[in-house]
C-alpha positions in Angstrom: 65.0 23.2 27.9 62.5 25.7 26.7 59.3 26.6 28.6 56.5 28.7 27.3 53.0 29.8 28.3 50.3 31.1 26.0 47.9 33.8 27.2 44.4 35.0 26.3 44.3 38.8 26.1 41.0 40.5 27.2 40.4 44.2 26.7 39.0 45.5 29.9 38.5 49.1 28.6 41.0 50.7 31.0 43.6 48.0 30.5 44.1 44.5 29.5 43.8 41.2 31.4 46.2 38.3 30.6 44.8 34.9 31.4 46.8 31.8 31.0 45.5 29.7 28.1 44.5 26.2 29.4 46.3 23.4 27.6 44.2 20.5 26.6 45.7 17.1 25.8 45.5 16.1 22.1 42.4 13.9 21.5 40.8 12.1 18.6 37.1 12.5 17.8 36.5 8.8 18.7 37.9 9.6 22.2 35.3 12.3 22.9 32.3 11.6 20.6 30.6 9.7 23.4 30.1 12.9 25.4 27.9 14.2 22.5 25.1 11.8 23.1 21.7 13.4 23.4 18.6 11.4 24.4 15.9 14.2 24.1 13.8 15.4 21.2 15.9 17.0 18.4 16.1 20.8 18.6 14.6 22.9 15.8 16.5 25.6 14.1 14.2 28.1 15.9 15.2 26.5 19.2 18.8 26.9 18.4 18.5 30.5 17.2 16.5 31.4 20.4 19.3 29.8 22.6 22.0 31.8 20.7 19.9 35.0 21.1 19.4 34.4 24.8 23.2 33.7 25.3 24.0 37.0 23.5 21.6 38.9 25.6 23.0 37.5 28.9 26.5 38.4 28.0 
């Protein structure tokens, strides 16, 4: 029996960090599409770009 683990490699500057890659079960779009429901006002392209810019600045 063969066992394996995948890792995410993160460059820390003075070394590397190996984090185990989380394994997700295979799903179909129909299984998860319900979690995408959004009841609010649609976001504009400007709203989306501002959110991306904010996320980049915070990281």
